[in-house]
C-alpha positions as CSV (number, residue, x, y, z in Angstrom):
1,M,4.3,0.7,-19.6
2,S,0.9,-0.2,-18.4
3,D,-1.1,1.9,-16.1
4,A,-0.7,-0.8,-13.4
5,V,3.1,-1.0,-13.8
6,Q,3.3,2.8,-13.5
7,Q,1.2,3.1,-10.3
8,Q,3.2,0.5,-9.0
9,E,6.3,2.0,-10.1
10,K,4.9,5.3,-8.6
11,I,3.7,3.7,-5.1
12,D,7.4,1.6,-4.9
13,Q,9.1,5.2,-5.3
14,G,6.7,7.1,-2.8
15,V,7.6,3.8,-0.5
16,M,10.7,4.3,-1.0
17,D,10.9,8.3,-0.3
18,T,8.8,8.2,2.7
19,L,11.0,5.4,4.2
20,R,13.5,7.9,4.4
21,E,11.5,9.9,6.6
22,R,10.5,8.9,10.5
23,D,7.6,11.4,10.8
24,H,4.4,10.0,10.6
25,S,2.2,13.4,10.7
26,A,2.6,13.3,6.2
27,L,1.1,9.8,6.5
28,A,-1.6,10.4,8.7
29,H,-2.6,13.1,6.6
30,Q,-3.0,10.9,3.9
31,L,-5.4,8.2,5.7
32,N,-7.7,10.4,8.3
33,P,-9.4,11.9,5.5
34,L,-10.2,8.3,4.1
35,S,-13.8,7.1,3.7
36,C,-13.1,3.6,5.0
37,N,-13.1,2.0,8.8
38,H,-11.3,-0.3,9.9
39,N,-12.9,-3.2,8.8
40,D,-12.2,-2.1,5.4
41,I,-8.6,-1.4,6.0
42,V,-8.5,-5.0,8.0
43,E,-9.9,-7.0,5.1
44,L,-8.0,-5.1,2.3
45,L,-4.5,-5.8,4.2
46,A,-5.7,-9.7,4.6
47,Q,-6.2,-9.7,0.8
48,Y,-3.0,-8.0,-0.2
49,M,-1.1,-10.1,2.4
50,A,-2.8,-13.5,1.3
51,L,-2.6,-12.7,-2.5
52,S,0.7,-10.9,-2.5
53,E,2.0,-14.7,-0.9
54,Q,0.8,-17.0,-3.6
55,D,2.3,-17.3,-6.8
56,N,-0.3,-16.4,-9.3
57,D,1.0,-12.9,-10.5
58,E,-2.2,-12.5,-12.4
59,L,-4.5,-12.8,-10.0
60,F,-2.6,-10.4,-7.9
61,D,-2.4,-8.1,-10.3
62,D,-6.0,-7.9,-11.6
63,W,-7.0,-7.5,-8.2
64,F,-4.2,-4.8,-7.2
65,D,-5.4,-2.6,-10.6
66,N,-9.1,-2.8,-9.5
67,L,-8.6,-1.1,-6.3
68,S,-9.6,2.6,-5.9
69,K,-7.0,5.3,-5.1
70,E,-8.1,5.4,-1.0
71,Q,-7.0,1.3,-1.0
72,H,-4.0,2.2,-2.7
73,T,-3.1,5.1,-0.2
74,V,-3.8,2.3,2.4
75,L,-1.5,-0.2,0.9
76,K,1.0,2.4,0.2
77,V,1.0,3.3,3.9
78,F,1.0,0.3,5.2
79,E,4.1,-0.7,3.4
80,I,5.9,2.5,4.2
81,Y,4.9,1.3,8.0
82,R,5.9,-2.1,7.5
83,G,9.4,-1.3,5.9
84,Q,10.3,1.1,8.8
85,Y,9.4,-1.4,11.3
86,E,11.3,-4.1,9.3
87,H,14.8,-1.7,9.3
88,Q,14.7,-0.3,12.5
89,N,18.0,-2.0,13.7
């Protein structure tokens, strides 16, 4: 199994575990010490959304594999928040 697949599975499992919780304080502790600014986060999320909506999985995988640990953390927290908002009802 490739490192990218293992990393994605870790993120997916972490997202699912955290989706079961509604307390965002643990997530804030992961994000607050990051050295990225608001523009970095917005740009990352824009790239993520644009690439994930395309049919080119290889392009997305290459992009995802080259992200830093901090960028993976931002995406994980984004997916958790998004999942919680999508399933509020």
